[in-house]
C-alpha positions as CSV (number, residue, x, y, z in Angstrom):
1,M,-44.9,129.2,150.1
2,L,-45.0,132.8,148.9
3,E,-41.4,133.2,150.1
4,Q,-40.3,129.9,148.6
5,I,-41.5,131.0,145.2
6,R,-40.3,134.5,145.6
7,F,-36.7,133.3,146.2
8,G,-36.7,130.0,144.3
9,G,-39.1,130.6,141.4
10,P,-42.3,128.6,140.4
11,M,-42.8,125.4,142.3
12,S,-44.2,122.1,141.1
13,V,-47.9,121.4,141.8
14,A,-46.7,118.4,143.8
15,Q,-44.6,120.6,146.1
16,Y,-47.5,123.0,146.5
17,M,-49.7,120.1,147.5
18,R,-47.2,118.7,150.0
19,S,-46.8,122.1,151.7
20,A,-50.5,122.8,151.8
21,L,-51.5,119.4,153.1
22,T,-48.7,118.1,155.4
23,H,-46.4,121.0,156.3
24,P,-45.7,120.5,160.1
25,L,-46.7,124.1,160.9
26,G,-49.6,124.9,158.6
27,G,-50.5,121.7,156.8
28,Y,-54.2,121.0,156.3
29,Y,-54.1,117.5,157.8
30,M,-51.8,118.4,160.6
31,K,-53.9,120.6,162.8
32,R,-57.5,119.5,163.1
33,D,-60.2,117.0,162.4
34,V,-61.3,117.7,158.8
35,F,-63.9,114.8,158.5
36,G,-67.6,114.7,159.0
37,A,-70.5,117.2,158.9
38,A,-68.5,119.7,161.0
39,G,-65.4,119.3,158.8
40,D,-64.9,119.7,155.1
41,F,-65.9,116.3,153.7
42,T,-67.5,113.0,154.7
43,T,-66.0,109.6,153.8
44,S,-67.8,106.3,153.3
45,P,-66.8,104.9,156.8
46,E,-68.4,107.9,158.4
47,I,-71.6,107.4,156.5
48,S,-72.3,103.9,157.6
49,Q,-70.8,101.2,159.8
50,M,-71.6,98.7,157.1
51,F,-68.8,99.9,154.9
52,G,-66.0,99.0,157.3
53,E,-67.7,95.8,158.4
54,L,-67.9,94.5,154.9
55,I,-64.2,95.3,154.2
56,G,-63.5,93.3,157.4
57,I,-65.5,90.4,156.0
58,W,-63.5,90.6,152.7
59,F,-60.2,90.3,154.7
60,I,-61.6,87.2,156.3
61,T,-62.4,85.6,153.0
62,H,-58.9,86.5,151.7
63,W,-57.3,85.2,154.9
64,Q,-59.0,81.9,154.3
65,A,-57.9,81.9,150.6
66,L,-54.3,82.3,151.9
67,G,-54.6,79.1,153.9
68,S,-55.6,80.8,157.2
69,P,-52.0,81.9,158.3
70,N,-51.4,81.9,162.0
71,D,-49.5,85.2,162.1
72,I,-50.8,88.3,160.4
73,Q,-50.9,92.0,160.9
74,I,-53.2,94.7,159.6
75,V,-52.0,98.0,158.2
76,E,-54.1,101.0,157.4
77,M,-52.7,103.9,155.3
78,G,-54.1,107.3,156.1
79,P,-56.7,106.1,158.7
80,G,-58.7,109.3,159.0
81,R,-60.6,109.2,162.3
82,G,-60.1,105.5,162.8
83,T,-63.7,104.7,162.0
84,L,-62.9,102.3,159.2
85,M,-60.5,100.3,161.4
86,A,-62.9,100.3,164.3
87,D,-65.7,98.9,162.2
88,M,-63.4,96.3,160.6
89,L,-62.2,95.1,164.0
90,R,-65.8,94.8,165.2
91,A,-66.6,92.5,162.3
92,L,-63.4,90.5,162.8
93,G,-64.2,90.2,166.5
94,S,-67.1,87.9,165.6
95,F,-64.5,85.4,164.3
96,P,-62.2,84.4,167.2
97,Q,-60.2,82.1,165.0
98,V,-59.2,85.1,162.9
99,M,-58.6,87.5,165.8
100,K,-56.2,85.2,167.6
101,T,-53.9,85.3,164.5
102,I,-53.6,89.1,164.4
103,R,-50.2,90.1,166.0
104,G,-50.9,93.8,165.7
105,V,-52.7,96.7,163.9
106,H,-50.5,99.4,162.4
107,M,-51.9,102.9,161.5
108,V,-49.8,105.0,159.2
109,D,-50.5,108.7,159.6
110,A,-48.4,111.8,159.7
111,S,-50.9,113.9,161.6
112,P,-50.3,114.1,165.4
113,H,-53.9,115.4,165.9
114,L,-55.5,112.6,163.9
115,R,-53.4,110.0,165.6
116,Q,-55.0,111.1,168.9
117,V,-58.5,110.9,167.4
118,Q,-57.8,107.4,166.0
119,A,-56.5,106.1,169.4
120,K,-59.6,107.3,171.2
121,K,-61.8,105.7,168.5
122,L,-60.0,102.3,168.8
123,E,-59.7,102.4,172.6
124,P,-61.9,105.0,174.3
125,S,-60.3,104.4,177.7
126,A,-56.8,105.0,176.6
127,E,-54.7,108.0,177.7
128,V,-53.4,109.5,174.5
129,S,-51.3,112.4,173.4
130,G,-49.7,113.6,170.2
131,D,-46.8,111.3,170.6
132,T,-48.8,108.2,171.4
133,A,-47.1,105.2,169.7
134,T,-49.1,102.2,171.0
135,V,-52.4,101.5,172.5
136,T,-53.6,98.2,173.8
137,R,-57.4,97.6,173.3
138,Q,-59.6,95.8,175.9
139,D,-59.6,92.7,173.6
140,G,-55.8,92.6,174.0
141,L,-55.0,93.7,170.5
142,A,-52.1,96.2,170.2
143,V,-52.5,99.2,167.9
144,H,-49.3,101.0,166.8
145,W,-48.8,104.3,165.0
146,H,-46.2,105.2,162.4
147,E,-45.4,108.3,160.4
148,S,-44.6,106.2,157.3
149,L,-44.5,102.6,156.1
150,D,-40.8,102.5,156.8
151,T,-41.3,101.6,160.5
152,V,-44.0,99.0,160.0
153,P,-42.6,95.5,160.8
154,E,-41.6,93.4,157.8
155,G,-41.5,89.7,157.4
156,V,-45.1,89.2,158.5
157,C,-48.2,88.3,156.4
158,T,-49.8,91.7,156.1
159,M,-53.3,92.9,155.1
160,F,-53.3,96.5,153.8
161,I,-56.2,98.9,153.5
162,A,-55.9,102.3,151.9
163,H,-59.1,104.2,151.8
164,E,-59.0,107.7,150.2
165,F,-55.2,107.7,150.6
166,F,-53.9,107.8,147.1
167,D,-56.1,110.8,146.1
168,A,-54.1,113.0,148.5
169,M,-50.8,111.9,147.0
170,P,-49.0,114.9,145.3
171,V,-49.5,115.1,141.6
172,Y,-47.3,116.7,138.9
173,K,-49.2,118.4,136.1
174,F,-48.0,118.5,132.5
175,Q,-49.3,119.9,129.2
176,L,-48.2,118.8,125.7
177,T,-47.1,121.7,123.6
178,D,-45.6,122.0,120.1
179,A,-42.2,121.9,121.7
180,G,-43.0,118.8,123.8
181,W,-44.2,118.2,127.4
182,R,-44.0,121.3,129.7
183,E,-44.7,121.2,133.4
184,I,-47.6,123.2,134.8
185,M,-46.2,125.0,137.9
186,V,-47.4,127.3,140.7
187,T,-46.2,130.9,140.8
188,I,-47.1,134.1,142.7
189,D,-50.0,136.2,141.4
190,E,-49.6,139.8,142.6
191,S,-52.1,141.4,140.2
192,P,-54.5,143.7,142.0
193,N,-57.6,142.0,140.6
194,S,-56.6,138.4,141.4
195,P,-58.7,136.5,143.9
196,H,-55.7,134.4,144.9
197,H,-52.1,134.9,145.8
198,F,-51.0,132.1,143.4
199,A,-51.5,131.2,139.7
200,F,-50.6,128.3,137.4
201,V,-47.9,128.9,134.9
202,L,-46.4,126.8,132.1
203,S,-42.6,126.2,132.3
204,E,-40.6,127.8,129.5
205,G,-38.7,124.6,128.8
206,P,-38.4,121.0,130.1
207,T,-38.1,120.6,133.8
208,K,-36.4,117.7,135.7
209,A,-39.9,116.4,136.4
210,S,-41.1,116.6,132.8
211,K,-38.0,114.9,131.5
212,T,-38.0,112.2,134.2
213,I,-41.7,111.4,134.6
214,M,-42.9,111.8,131.1
215,A,-40.1,109.5,129.9
216,Y,-41.9,106.7,131.8
217,E,-44.1,106.0,128.8
218,N,-44.4,107.2,125.2
219,F,-47.1,109.7,126.0
220,Q,-46.6,111.5,122.6
221,N,-48.3,108.6,120.9
222,K,-51.4,108.9,123.1
223,Y,-52.0,112.6,123.4
224,K,-52.4,115.7,121.2
225,V,-51.1,119.2,121.6
226,G,-53.0,121.0,124.3
227,D,-53.8,117.9,126.3
228,R,-52.8,117.8,130.0
229,I,-52.0,114.9,132.3
230,E,-51.6,114.4,136.1
231,V,-49.0,111.9,137.4
232,A,-48.5,110.9,141.0
233,P,-45.1,109.2,141.4
234,D,-45.5,108.9,145.1
235,S,-48.7,106.7,144.6
236,Y,-46.7,104.4,142.3
237,A,-43.9,104.2,144.9
238,V,-46.2,103.3,147.8
239,S,-48.2,100.8,145.8
240,N,-44.9,99.2,144.6
241,R,-43.7,98.9,148.2
242,I,-46.9,97.3,149.3
243,A,-46.7,94.8,146.4
244,K,-43.1,94.0,147.4
245,R,-44.2,93.2,150.9
246,I,-47.0,91.0,149.7
247,K,-44.5,89.1,147.5
248,E,-42.0,88.7,150.3
249,S,-44.3,87.8,153.2
250,G,-47.8,87.2,151.8
251,G,-51.0,89.0,152.5
252,G,-53.2,91.3,150.4
253,A,-54.4,94.8,150.0
254,L,-57.5,96.8,149.2
255,F,-57.2,100.3,147.6
256,V,-60.4,102.3,147.7
257,D,-60.6,105.7,146.1
258,Y,-62.2,107.8,143.4
259,G,-60.6,107.9,140.0
260,R,-60.5,106.2,136.7
261,D,-58.6,103.4,135.0
262,Y,-56.4,105.9,133.1
263,A,-54.7,109.2,133.7
264,L,-56.8,112.3,133.7
265,G,-55.9,115.8,132.6
266,D,-57.5,118.1,135.1
267,S,-59.0,116.5,138.2
268,L,-57.1,118.5,140.8
269,R,-59.7,120.0,143.2
270,G,-60.0,121.9,146.5
271,I,-62.7,121.2,149.0
272,A,-63.8,123.2,152.0
273,K,-67.0,123.0,154.1
274,H,-68.4,120.3,151.7
275,D,-68.0,122.5,148.7
276,F,-65.5,122.9,145.9
277,V,-63.0,125.7,146.1
278,N,-60.1,126.8,143.8
279,V,-57.0,124.8,144.8
280,L,-55.0,128.0,144.9
281,S,-57.4,129.9,147.1
282,K,-56.8,128.5,150.6
283,P,-53.6,126.5,150.9
284,G,-53.6,124.9,154.3
285,E,-57.3,125.7,154.9
286,S,-58.8,123.3,152.3
287,D,-58.4,119.8,151.2
288,I,-56.6,119.2,147.8
289,S,-56.9,115.9,146.0
290,A,-56.9,114.4,142.5
291,D,-58.5,111.4,140.8
292,V,-56.5,108.2,141.2
293,D,-55.0,106.6,138.1
294,F,-55.7,102.9,138.9
295,R,-53.9,101.8,135.8
296,F,-50.7,103.4,137.2
297,L,-51.2,101.6,140.5
298,R,-51.6,98.3,138.7
299,E,-48.4,98.8,136.7
300,S,-46.5,99.4,139.9
301,T,-47.3,95.9,141.1
302,K,-45.9,94.1,137.9
303,D,-44.1,90.8,138.8
304,L,-44.7,91.5,142.5
305,A,-48.4,91.0,143.2
306,A,-51.5,90.2,141.2
307,A,-53.8,93.3,140.8
308,H,-57.5,92.8,140.5
309,G,-60.0,95.4,139.3
310,P,-60.8,98.1,139.8
311,I,-64.5,97.5,140.3
312,T,-67.1,100.0,141.5
313,Q,-67.9,100.5,145.1
314,S,-71.5,99.6,144.3
315,T,-70.5,96.2,142.9
316,F,-68.1,95.4,145.8
317,L,-70.5,96.3,148.6
318,R,-73.6,94.6,147.0
319,S,-71.5,91.4,146.3
320,M,-70.3,91.4,149.9
321,G,-73.8,91.5,151.2
322,I,-74.6,95.1,152.2
323,T,-78.3,94.5,151.5
324,A,-78.5,91.6,153.9
325,R,-76.4,93.5,156.5
326,M,-78.8,96.5,156.3
327,Q,-81.8,94.2,156.8
328,M,-80.2,92.8,160.0
329,L,-79.5,96.3,161.4
330,L,-83.0,97.5,160.5
331,K,-84.6,94.8,162.8
332,D,-83.3,96.5,166.0
333,A,-83.4,100.1,164.7
334,D,-85.9,102.9,165.7
335,G,-87.4,105.3,163.3
336,P,-84.5,107.8,163.0
337,K,-81.9,105.0,162.9
338,R,-83.8,103.2,160.1
339,K,-83.8,106.4,158.1
340,D,-80.1,106.9,158.6
341,L,-79.4,103.3,157.6
342,A,-81.5,103.7,154.4
343,S,-79.9,107.0,153.6
344,G,-76.4,105.6,154.2
345,F,-77.0,102.6,152.0
346,D,-78.2,104.7,149.2
347,R,-75.2,107.1,149.3
348,L,-72.8,104.2,149.4
349,V,-74.1,102.2,146.5
350,S,-76.2,104.4,144.2
351,P,-74.7,105.8,141.0
352,E,-76.0,109.2,142.0
353,G,-74.0,108.9,145.3
354,M,-70.7,107.2,145.7
355,G,-71.6,103.9,144.0
356,T,-69.7,104.3,140.8
357,V,-67.4,107.2,141.6
358,Y,-65.4,105.1,144.1
359,K,-63.5,102.1,143.0
360,F,-61.9,99.0,144.7
361,L,-58.5,97.6,143.6
362,A,-57.2,94.4,145.2
363,L,-53.6,93.1,145.4
364,T,-53.0,89.4,146.2
365,P,-49.9,87.1,145.9
366,L,-49.1,86.2,142.4
367,D,-50.1,82.6,142.7
368,S,-53.4,83.2,144.5
369,P,-56.8,82.8,142.8
370,V,-58.9,85.8,141.7
371,P,-60.5,87.1,144.9
372,Y,-64.2,87.5,145.2
373,P,-65.9,89.7,144.0
374,F,-63.3,90.9,141.5
375,Q,-64.8,89.8,138.3
376,P,-65.7,92.0,135.2
377,D,-67.9,94.8,136.4
378,P,-70.6,96.0,134.0
379,L,-70.9,99.3,135.9
380,M,-67.2,99.8,135.6
381,E,-67.2,99.0,131.9
382,E,-70.1,101.4,131.3
383,Q,-68.3,104.3,133.1
384,E,-64.9,103.7,131.5
385,S,-66.5,103.7,128.0
386,E,-67.6,107.3,128.6
387,G,-64.0,108.6,128.7
388,T,-60.7,107.9,126.9
389,A,-57.1,108.0,127.9
390,S,-56.6,111.0,125.6
391,S,-59.4,113.1,127.0
392,S,-58.3,116.4,128.5
393,A,-60.9,117.3,131.2
394,S,-61.5,121.0,131.8
395,A,-61.1,122.4,135.3
396,T,-61.6,126.0,136.1
397,Q,-58.5,126.2,138.3
398,S,-56.3,125.1,135.4
399,D,-57.9,126.8,132.4
400,D,-55.9,130.0,132.6
401,I,-52.2,129.0,132.5
402,G,-49.6,131.6,131.8
403,R,-46.1,131.1,130.6
404,K,-42.9,132.3,132.3
């Protein structure tokens, strides 16, 4: 990236994220397992099996609401270690009438290393390598891998799940100035006292991104000079494509991520070894993510699919029966396992843990009823009332922005 900037000038934050996360040679996600206690962060499926099981139950209820179609497929975007899908399939396995309708599971992931981890998780006996394309499980279900949604079969009723997928989508950052919107970009920082090789810089004039993206909506009427905004056009595009598939072939989707129901100003963050780091400090060695703008995702589905929510993770899991599921698991658990179950339950649903930080958004066909449990969520309303669309959050990595 240093050479790219040296020869081509400052790059967009989105381009910086793409290179840091998914570059074939040095991208963060491309070379190792980054999840769990030994990695850099822990996701909900890794905390408790109950998370994936209850998502599996939600898909069954939605399958029934669709009229129990005979041919369906399941697609997971950014499957991590494969833990979520393994837990979902275990729950689905208790319902043979559902399992016999599944024509395939499709995992969309660009990382060769993670594809191997996922394959072993879903079928431990399988012989896998970096180019593994299909694995057949002992229950006869075929699991296929894809680098993008482009190669996932069309024309089939499809259930999509995207957990912590959109937060890794590249964002463009902008700041409103007296002269209009200017893009916040990444440049080289060669000052001797700088802790990083990179720095944020404000573009001198409009860029192609600022002219194209910021024309999407009349932001000038919503923001004041000095406010910043993050926009993820790739998130809009992926959500839009999923909505089109639902309109054409039926199905549904669950998007699970952290974020708000409006665009934030400075949520971009780096994470390494379960701690926050400056996003410019370790490109390729730390995770980079940003809060999801659920309003933006909803807008991408207009006239294609019905969007429901978001609701908080706490409300979703409690409504789907996580308390009863935990009680069932506790009956056969020993002391340490009981402690793990209780700890996992608390982390998933409590406001002090992940309960209100993470949100669920559902997509269904336009003519389908509102799916359970996507009703007004008091926890969501309380959280959203604490912020406004015009708030410009402060973030240490973006506070010092130069101009070139």
